[in-house]
C-alpha positions, 0 to 999 in steps of 0.5 A, spaced: 500 500 500 502 507 498 500 512 503 501 520 503 502 523 510 498 529 511 499 531 518 504 530 524 503 530 531 509 532 536 510 531 543 516 533 547 520 537 542 520 539 535 524 534 531 522 528 527 524 524 534 518 527 537 513 525 532 508 521 536 503 520 530 501 521 523 494 522 519 495 519 512 491 518 506 491 512 501 494 514 495 489 509 491 483 511 494 483 518 496 476 517 501 480 513 506 484 517 511 486 514 518 491 516 524 496 512 527 502 512 531 509 512 529 511 505 531 505 503 527 507 506 521 514 504 522 512 497 522 508 498 516 514 500 512 518 494 514 512 490 511 513 493 505 508 499 505 510 506 501 509 512 504 510 519 502 509 527 503 508 532 497 514 538 497 511 543 492 510 538 486 515 533 488 513 526 491 518 525 497 519 518 500 518 517 508 523 512 511 524 509 518 530 513 521 534 509 526 528 503 525 524 507 530 522 514 527 519 517 521 523 521 517 525 524 510 531 526 507 531 534 507 526 534 513 519 535 509 516 531 514 517 536 519 514 542 515 507 538 515 501 541 518 500 539 526 494 536 529 
């Protein structure tokens, strides 16, 4: 499955290590939205899910940094709206 992360929820700081949960949208079915913990999303990455954020017109891949955190190469994930 491929999903687009649209929002992040931080707790205890302002870095990617503080992302506690994310809101996401199914890339194939725009009516499917959900909110899940970072741990759940990292587990899904390990199972083959693909995740991305939009940065302007560019689709940027989300990865599991250190095996525990969600991250993007140039910090695009941290630019997303908070919830």
